[in-house]
ZAMARGU-4260 file (C-alpha; in steps of 0.2 Angstrom, whole numbers, plus 5000, padded with zeros to 4 digits):
<rodrens>
0) 5555/5558/5498 | 5567/5560/5484 | 5581/5572/5487 | 5578/5570/5506 | 5590/5556/5509
5) 5607/5558/5517 | 5620/5544/5516 | 5633/5543/5530 | 5647/5531/5536 | 5641/5518/5549
10) 5652/5526/5562 | 5644/5543/5560 | 5627/5536/5560 | 5630/5527/5577 | 5639/5542/5585
15) 5624/5554/5580 | 5609/5544/5584 | 5614/5529/5596 | 5622/5536/5612 | 5632/5524/5623
20) 5622/5517/5638 | 5628/5518/5655 | 5630/5499/5655 | 5647/5492/5651 | 5648/5487/5633
25) 5662/5475/5635 | 5650/5461/5635 | 5646/5464/5617 | 5663/5457/5612 | 5660/5441/5621
30) 5643/5439/5613 | 5650/5440/5595 | 5656/5422/5595 | 5638/5416/5599 | 5631/5429/5587
35) 5631/5417/5572 | 5620/5425/5559 | 5613/5415/5544 | 5616/5418/5526 | 5602/5415/5513
40) 5605/5398/5504 | 5596/5389/5491 | 5591/5376/5503 | 5582/5388/5515 | 5566/5398/5512
45) 5564/5416/5516 | 5554/5413/5531 | 5566/5400/5538 | 5581/5411/5535 | 5572/5426/5543
50) 5566/5416/5558 | 5584/5410/5561 | 5589/5429/5561 | 5576/5434/5573 | 5580/5419/5584
55) 5598/5426/5585 | 5592/5443/5589 | 5580/5438/5602 | 5593/5433/5615 | 5589/5439/5633
60) 5606/5447/5636 | 5604/5457/5619 | 5586/5462/5621 | 5581/5461/5639 | 5565/5472/5637
65) 5560/5469/5619 | 5556/5455/5607 | 5557/5454/5588 | 5541/5446/5581 | 5539/5441/5563
70) 5524/5447/5553 | 5517/5431/5546 | 5514/5439/5529 | 5527/5435/5516 | 5527/5450/5504
75) 5529/5451/5485 | 5530/5433/5480 | 5541/5427/5495 | 5555/5440/5492 | 5552/5451/5507
80) 5547/5450/5525 | 5545/5461/5540 | 5547/5460/5559 | 5545/5473/5572 | 5553/5475/5589
85) 5540/5477/5603 | 5541/5480/5621 | 5539/5463/5630 | 5525/5470/5640 | 5516/5474/5624
90) 5520/5458/5615 | 5504/5449/5621 | 5494/5462/5611 | 5503/5457/5595 | 5494/5443/5586
95) 5494/5440/5567 | 5498/5455/5557 | 5510/5469/5562 | 5503/5481/5576 | 5510/5498/5571
100) 5504/5506/5587 | 5516/5496/5597 | 5531/5495/5585 | 5548/5501/5592 | 5559/5496/5578
105) 5556/5490/5560 | 5566/5475/5553 | 5565/5473/5534 | 5571/5458/5526 | 5573/5458/5507
110) 5579/5446/5494 | 5572/5455/5478 | 5585/5468/5476 | 5602/5462/5470 | 5612/5477/5476
115) 5612/5492/5487 | 5594/5499/5486 | 5600/5516/5492 | 5613/5518/5479 | 5613/5536/5473
120) 5609/5530/5455 | 5597/5516/5459 | 5580/5516/5451 | 5573/5511/5468 | 5573/5529/5473
125) 5565/5536/5458 | 5550/5547/5462 | 5535/5551/5452 | 5523/5565/5457 | 5505/5562/5452
130) 5491/5569/5462 | 5474/5561/5460 | 5457/5568/5462 | 5454/5561/5479 | 5468/5572/5486
135) 5481/5557/5489 | 5498/5560/5494 | 5504/5562/5476 | 5519/5551/5478 | 5523/5534/5470
140) 5540/5526/5475 | 5546/5510/5467 | 5553/5494/5473 | 5562/5493/5490 | 5560/5511/5496
145) 5541/5511/5492 | 5538/5497/5504 | 5550/5503/5518 | 5543/5520/5517 | 5526/5514/5518
150) 5530/5504/5534 | 5538/5519/5542 | 5523/5530/5538 | 5511/5518/5546 | 5521/5519/5562
155) 5521/5538/5562 | 5503/5538/5558 | 5499/5526/5573 | 5510/5534/5586 | 5516/5551/5592
160) 5534/5551/5586 | 5549/5562/5582 | 5559/5549/5573 | 5560/5530/5569 | 5573/5518/5566
165) 5573/5504/5553 | 5586/5490/5550 | 5586/5484/5532 | 5593/5467/5527 | 5597/5464/5508
170) 5607/5451/5500 | 5621/5448/5513 | 5622/5466/5519 | 5612/5477/5530 | 5610/5496/5533
175) 5602/5507/5546 | 5589/5520/5543 | 5583/5535/5554 | 5567/5543/5548 | 5560/5560/5553
180) 5549/5573/5546 | 5562/5581/5535 | 5570/5566/5527 | 5580/5550/5531 | 5598/5546/5535
185) 5605/5530/5529 | 5621/5521/5535 | 5634/5514/5524 | 5629/5496/5520 | 5639/5482/5530
190) 5641/5463/5528 | 5631/5458/5544 | 5638/5440/5543 | 5657/5445/5542 | 5655/5461/5552
195) 5642/5455/5565 | 5649/5468/5578 | 5641/5482/5568 | 5623/5475/5569 | 5626/5469/5587
200) 5631/5486/5593 | 5616/5494/5585 | 5604/5482/5593 | 5613/5482/5610 | 5612/5501/5611
205) 5595/5503/5604 | 5588/5490/5617 | 5595/5502/5631 | 5589/5518/5624 | 5576/5529/5632
210) 5558/5530/5624 | 5563/5548/5619 | 5579/5542/5611 | 5570/5529/5602 | 5558/5543/5594
215) 5543/5543/5606 | 5535/5560/5610 | 5537/5563/5628 | 5523/5575/5629 | 5510/5561/5623
220) 5506/5548/5635 | 5494/5533/5633 | 5477/5533/5642 | 5474/5516/5649 | 5457/5508/5652
225) 5459/5508/5671 | 5461/5527/5672 | 5449/5541/5676 | 5453/5549/5659 | 5448/5534/5650
230) 5431/5533/5659 | 5429/5552/5655 | 5432/5550/5637 | 5420/5535/5635 | 5407/5545/5645
235) 5409/5561/5634 | 5407/5551/5618 | 5390/5545/5622 | 5375/5553/5614 | 5364/5565/5625
240) 5350/5556/5633 | 5339/5571/5636 | 5334/5585/5623 | 5340/5601/5630 | 5335/5612/5616
245) 5346/5621/5603 | 5362/5623/5613 | 5367/5605/5615 | 5363/5602/5596 | 5376/5615/5592
250) 5390/5604/5598 | 5382/5587/5593 | 5394/5586/5577 | 5409/5588/5589 | 5403/5574/5600
255) 5400/5563/5586 | 5417/5567/5579 | 5425/5563/5596 | 5415/5547/5597 | 5421/5541/5580
260) 5439/5545/5585 | 5438/5533/5599 | 5433/5518/5588 | 5447/5505/5588 | 5459/5518/5594
265) 5473/5520/5607 | 5468/5535/5619 | 5481/5549/5622 | 5484/5563/5634 | 5493/5577/5625
270) 5503/5591/5633 | 5503/5609/5626 | 5516/5621/5633 | 5510/5638/5632 | 5523/5651/5635
275) 5511/5663/5643 | 5498/5651/5651 | 5509/5636/5656 | 5505/5618/5652 | 5488/5612/5647
280) 5483/5594/5644 | 5470/5587/5631 | 5462/5570/5629 | 5461/5563/5611 | 5458/5547/5601
285) 5462/5545/5583 | 5466/5560/5572 | 5451/5569/5564 | 5463/5572/5549 | 5481/5567/5546
290) 5493/5571/5532 | 5497/5555/5523 | 5515/5559/5519 | 5529/5556/5532 | 5541/5570/5526
295) 5534/5588/5529 | 5523/5596/5541 | 5514/5580/5547 | 5498/5589/5551 | 5486/5580/5562
300) 5470/5587/5570 | 5459/5581/5584 | 5443/5584/5592 | 5448/5585/5611 | 5443/5586/5629
305) 5452/5600/5639 | 5457/5590/5655 | 5455/5606/5665 | 5437/5608/5659 | 5432/5590/5657
310) 5413/5593/5654 | 5415/5609/5644 | 5414/5611/5625 | 5425/5600/5614 | 5440/5609/5607
315) 5450/5607/5591 | 5469/5602/5593 | 5481/5604/5579 | 5498/5595/5579 | 5510/5600/5566
320) 5529/5602/5562 | 5533/5620/5558 | 5546/5626/5546 | 5559/5636/5557 | 5567/5652/5550
325) 5556/5658/5536 | 5549/5674/5545 | 5533/5666/5549 | 5524/5669/5566 | 5517/5654/5576
330) 5499/5652/5570 | 5493/5654/5588 | 5502/5671/5589 | 5493/5677/5573 | 5476/5671/5580
335) 5480/5680/5597 | 5482/5696/5586 | 5466/5693/5576 | 5456/5689/5592 | 5463/5704/5602
340) 5453/5720/5606 | 5466/5731/5598 | 5463/5739/5581 | 5445/5739/5581 | 5442/5722/5590
345) 5442/5704/5585 | 5441/5699/5567 | 5425/5689/5564 | 5424/5672/5557 | 5442/5666/5563
350) 5445/5653/5577 | 5448/5658/5595 | 5465/5652/5601 | 5464/5643/5618 | 5483/5639/5620
355) 5498/5635/5609 | 5516/5632/5609 | 5532/5623/5603 | 5535/5606/5610 | 5552/5609/5618
360) 5567/5599/5612 | 5558/5592/5597 | 5566/5597/5581 | 5571/5587/5565 | 5590/5582/5564
365) 5591/5575/5546 | 5594/5592/5539 | 5610/5594/5550 | 5618/5579/5542 | 5613/5585/5525
370) 5622/5601/5527 | 5637/5591/5534 | 5638/5580/5519 | 5634/5593/5505 | 5647/5607/5510
375) 5651/5611/5492 | 5633/5617/5488 | 5633/5629/5502 | 5646/5641/5493 | 5635/5643/5478
380) 5627/5660/5478 | 5608/5659/5480 | 5608/5641/5485 | 5593/5636/5495 | 5594/5620/5506
385) 5582/5607/5500 | 5580/5601/5518 | 5573/5614/5531 | 5572/5613/5550 | 5555/5608/5557
390) 5550/5611/5575 | 5535/5602/5583 | 5521/5613/5587 | 5503/5612/5595 | 5488/5624/5594
395) 5471/5622/5602 | 5456/5633/5597 | 5439/5633/5604 | 5429/5630/5589 | 5426/5612/5581
400) 5419/5615/5563 | 5412/5604/5549 | 5421/5602/5532 | 5415/5615/5519 | 5409/5600/5509
405) 5395/5599/5521 | 5386/5614/5514 | 5368/5610/5511 | 5364/5620/5495 | 5372/5631/5483
410) 5366/5647/5491 | 5373/5642/5508 | 5390/5639/5499 | 5390/5657/5493 | 5385/5664/5510
415) 5399/5654/5518 | 5412/5660/5506 | 5406/5678/5510 | 5411/5675/5528 | 5429/5670/5522
420) 5431/5686/5512 | 5425/5696/5527 | 5437/5688/5538 | 5451/5689/5525 | 5447/5708/5523
425) 5447/5713/5541 | 5463/5703/5545 | 5471/5712/5531 | 5465/5730/5533 | 5464/5731/5552
430) 5477/5718/5559 | 5489/5718/5544 | 5489/5700/5540 | 5487/5691/5523 | 5482/5673/5524
435) 5490/5665/5508 | 5483/5648/5510 | 5464/5648/5506 | 5459/5630/5502 | 5446/5617/5505
440) 5453/5611/5521 | 5456/5629/5528 | 5437/5634/5528 | 5426/5626/5541 | 5407/5627/5544
445) 5403/5632/5562 | 5385/5632/5569 | 5382/5646/5581 | 5367/5653/5590 | 5362/5671/5584
450) 5347/5682/5588 | 5336/5685/5573 | 5335/5704/5570 | 5317/5703/5565 | 5309/5691/5578
455) 5322/5693/5592 | 5323/5674/5594 | 5339/5664/5596 | 5342/5652/5581 | 5356/5641/5574
460) 5366/5650/5561 | 5380/5641/5551 | 5394/5652/5547 | 5412/5649/5540 | 5428/5650/5549
465) 5444/5654/5540 | 5457/5643/5548 | 5475/5638/5547 | 5484/5655/5548 | 5501/5647/5549
470) 5507/5654/5532 | 5500/5671/5536 | 5512/5686/5533 | 5512/5704/5539 | 5508/5717/5527
475) 5515/5735/5528 | 5505/5751/5527 | 5504/5750/5508 | 5497/5733/5508 | 5514/5725/5503
480) 5518/5708/5510 | 5534/5708/5521 | 5543/5693/5515 | 5557/5693/5527 | 5569/5679/5523
485) 5569/5668/5507 | 5552/5659/5506 | 5550/5641/5501 | 5544/5638/5483 | 5525/5639/5481
490) 5516/5646/5496 | 5499/5638/5498 | 5489/5622/5493 | 5492/5618/5475 | 5474/5615/5470
495) 5468/5632/5476 | 5483/5643/5472 | 5481/5657/5459 | 5487/5653/5441 | 5500/5667/5443
500) 5507/5660/5459 | 5509/5643/5451 | 5517/5650/5436 | 5529/5661/5446 | 5535/5650/5461
505) 5543/5665/5470 | 5529/5677/5467 | 5524/5688/5482 | 5506/5683/5487 | 5494/5697/5485
510) 5475/5700/5489 | 5471/5696/5471 | 5479/5679/5473 | 5469/5675/5488 | 5453/5681/5480
515) 5457/5670/5465 | 5459/5656/5478 | 5441/5659/5484 | 5435/5658/5466 | 5444/5641/5464
520) 5437/5635/5480 | 5419/5640/5475 | 5422/5631/5458 | 5429/5615/5467 | 5414/5613/5478
525) 5402/5617/5464 | 5409/5604/5452 | 5409/5591/5465 | 5392/5594/5473 | 5381/5603/5460
530) 5373/5597/5444 | 5383/5602/5428 | 5387/5597/5411 | 5404/5591/5416 | 5403/5572/5412
535) 5420/5568/5419 | 5423/5577/5435 | 5438/5567/5439 | 5446/5572/5423 | 5441/5591/5425
540) 5449/5591/5443 | 5465/5582/5437 | 5468/5595/5423 | 5461/5611/5431 | 5466/5609/5449
545) 5480/5596/5450 | 5490/5598/5434 | 5508/5603/5434 | 5523/5603/5423 | 5541/5602/5428
550) 5556/5612/5421 | 5573/5613/5428 | 5568/5604/5444 | 5554/5618/5448 | 5536/5614/5447
555) 5523/5625/5438 | 5504/5625/5436 | 5495/5617/5422 | 5487/5625/5407 | 5469/5624/5410
560) 5468/5635/5425 | 5479/5648/5417 | 5468/5647/5401 | 5452/5650/5411 | 5460/5665/5419
565) 5466/5673/5403 | 5451/5669/5393 | 5438/5672/5407 | 5429/5656/5402 | 5427/5639/5410
570) 5426/5623/5399 | 5422/5605/5402 | 5433/5591/5396 | 5423/5591/5380 | 5428/5609/5377
575) 5411/5615/5380 | 5407/5630/5391 | 5405/5623/5408 | 5387/5625/5414 | 5379/5622/5431
580) 5360/5617/5432 | 5346/5618/5444 | 5341/5601/5450 | 5323/5602/5445 | 5317/5601/5427
585) 5315/5616/5416 | 5297/5615/5415 | 5294/5618/5433 | 5307/5631/5437 | 5308/5649/5431
590) 5318/5664/5437 | 5322/5681/5433 | 5338/5686/5423 | 5351/5684/5436 | 5364/5698/5432
595) 5375/5705/5446 | 5374/5723/5440 | 5355/5724/5443 | 5356/5714/5459 | 5370/5724/5467
600) 5360/5740/5462 | 5346/5734/5473 | 5354/5724/5487 | 5371/5732/5489 | 5371/5750/5486
605) 5389/5752/5494 | 5398/5744/5479 | 5409/5756/5470 | 5414/5749/5454 | 5407/5742/5438
610) 5405/5723/5438 | 5407/5716/5420 | 5393/5707/5412 | 5394/5689/5408 | 5399/5682/5391
615) 5387/5667/5393 | 5374/5666/5379 | 5356/5668/5386 | 5339/5670/5379 | 5332/5687/5377
620) 5318/5691/5389 | 5300/5694/5381 | 5297/5709/5391 | 5305/5719/5405 | 5303/5710/5422
625) 5295/5694/5414 | 5301/5679/5423 | 5312/5669/5410 | 5318/5651/5412 | 5337/5651/5409
630) 5339/5635/5399 | 5352/5625/5390 | 5343/5611/5380 | 5330/5606/5392 | 5340/5610/5408
635) 5338/5626/5418 | 5354/5635/5422 | 5359/5638/5440 | 5362/5656/5447 | 5380/5651/5452
640) 5385/5652/5433 | 5382/5671/5434 | 5393/5673/5450 | 5407/5663/5442 | 5405/5673/5426
645) 5406/5690/5436 | 5422/5685/5445 | 5429/5678/5428 | 5427/5695/5420 | 5438/5703/5434
650) 5450/5689/5433 | 5452/5691/5414 | 5455/5710/5416 | 5467/5707/5430 | 5477/5695/5420
655) 5477/5705/5405 | 5484/5720/5414 | 5496/5710/5424 | 5503/5702/5408 | 5504/5719/5399
660) 5514/5726/5415 | 5526/5712/5414 | 5527/5707/5396 | 5540/5720/5390 | 5551/5732/5399
665) 5557/5745/5387 | 5575/5748/5388 | 5582/5766/5386 | 5593/5759/5371 | 5578/5751/5362
670) 5580/5762/5347 | 5599/5763/5346 | 5606/5756/5330 | 5618/5741/5331 | 5629/5733/5318
675) 5623/5717/5309 | 5634/5701/5312 | 5649/5702/5300 | 5645/5684/5293 | 5629/5692/5286
680) 5637/5708/5280 | 5641/5702/5262 | 5623/5696/5259 | 5615/5712/5267 | 5628/5725/5263
685) 5634/5738/5275 | 5618/5741/5285 | 5613/5744/5303 | 5597/5737/5310 | 5584/5745/5321
690) 5573/5734/5331 | 5555/5737/5329 | 5545/5737/5345 | 5527/5732/5342 | 5514/5739/5353
695) 5504/5727/5363 | 5485/5727/5362 | 5484/5736/5379 | 5494/5751/5371 | 5480/5754/5358
700) 5466/5754/5371 | 5456/5770/5372 | 5456/5779/5389 | 5438/5773/5392 | 5442/5755/5388
705) 5457/5755/5399 | 5447/5763/5413 | 5434/5749/5411 | 5447/5735/5412 | 5455/5743/5427
710) 5438/5744/5435 | 5434/5726/5432 | 5451/5721/5438 | 5449/5731/5454 | 5436/5720/5461
715) 5449/5707/5466 | 5459/5720/5476 | 5444/5726/5486 | 5437/5715/5500 | 5421/5726/5501
720) 5417/5724/5483 | 5420/5706/5484 | 5408/5705/5499 | 5395/5715/5490 | 5396/5704/5475
725) 5393/5688/5485 | 5380/5697/5496 | 5370/5702/5481 | 5369/5684/5475 | 5365/5678/5493
730) 5351/5690/5495 | 5342/5682/5480 | 5342/5666/5490 | 5323/5664/5486 | 5328/5662/5468
735) 5341/5649/5472 | 5335/5630/5470 | 5332/5622/5487 | 5338/5605/5482 | 5352/5608/5470
740) 5365/5598/5480 | 5369/5581/5472 | 5380/5566/5478 | 5399/5569/5477 | 5404/5567/5459
745) 5421/5559/5465 | 5413/5545/5475 | 5416/5528/5468
</rodrens>
């Protein structure tokens, strides 16, 4: 959370966040004399001193409805301790370690920091970005801030909150902190022994604040064991006792996910206020997914029961904090357009919106104080505020999907991504939206019943849904993205963004960028779940997907991804050509040469461009049509190699032309002579110089070569051609191995 901190005077902090209660505060002044706060001395231990402090705070007149309870764990070699304020009615639930679910206020006590841990130049707020292959939060914070941020994040993860307060004691001083989804506000430190009235005023007012003022989400209420909702949730979580055919099996994954969300969980009833349909209520347990970071969108998803249809299908609820004022429609509004009958009917392979809406009066506040305390920056032309306004938002869709990583074999993965391309294409051409965030988490597998065109029987078919349209943008009639207001740096999910987008942070996202994201998604799944000659998958993912470099405070993509795009070649960490294998030995598996050009000629006659041939070395066939094993050593190559190669041919051509287009802009004065610097005149004589503008390789291309390259690159701009390419490979499913999936290469 570097650059997300705001420092304000104590009085300003109190005025902004701690409203005076209706109760007369005169009693505070009489209590100061009895408010004798202990100082740390050499004769007392940390635990003893902290217990004395809590004993002073736990006065009935000061905390009539709350109690501060000490976590028995003394952290970091007896230099830090933690307590939480709990409602007295909840205190009996607290035994042993901290119960984040019931925490009202964090009280952090430190003796390991000699000064103010929030000093602007303190090493304590140093930040190091480092993503690991498991997709962690990518942030490592040191010393004091690391611990208190971790504790605050634990509370946000366990509760439904808009904000949270912390009191931090260090040395002889204390400061107040308020956390929300955009950053944190820190008060000026004060000496809590010599100025006890400041600490007393904070505790007094906090104890008399409403749940909403303390940071609780008023649209989320707990479901207690004695309630009808609780009984319903337990009942719906039970596995079916009667086999009712295929239909119930379609939703078994949703029931299992819902049952898992109830284990060791607090049950909640969430309200969604739809502007058109009114309020809806949903019953949930733990999140199916939650973002690990405190600052940011704070995305959570739940498998839920619609309280208005208690025995209907499970639904999927998304809880997120949206950026306000960047020209983006609400995701539910985008889905309503994609689901509508207008412009040719609903777009296939996208979720069906049930209801959605902003949570009223729930907006971040930290950014307001940042603007207030950084007035000089705002006069700079082009200055972009580092802290944006976030508004709480909920969306519910009908479909509960499975992660894309649940694909059963490589051929199915290709078919699923074909659904994604189809959805993207129809949303773009018919409805005028471009997705801009194709990633692993935004593609789900959805089992559905479909009638077989041959037998006429109903059967279960697994398709893919392209989800998370919250970053989608309108496109005009020419296919250009309507950017609207200034966009945040880097649109999308880092690992799956195009190399061009990573290298040009303000680049307008195009169809080619999203098609490249599909390539990266295909590669990511293949490298983790299909056999290959990549002997260190973790290193490959770190260098290809997660790498970055920083320059001038801006982050750019790594070298491996860009090199693969420009060279049209994937290599493993040993600098060998990356190869995927079939799971069975070469002696028992053979297949026909698997080139897209021949496949598409037979299976996809509608394709209207030349697909470039692969650069991969392969054995020559003995005779036309003779089945040949594609081997490397004693391993048989996987057909997914060819699909990756065919896309790489187009990517290489596209990047070549893109670079040529942007490499050099010839000025009208390029051939104008200009005087040589005077200091060199005596050595060079009276001469003028004429710059020589060298031609790029693209300038020397023949028309036929140029046309071929443009044809190769055009694949990425055509959804139909991309679908045809994937379809051509998918129709050869009998040639694909049946058991090519291997355990996750990233598992420990």
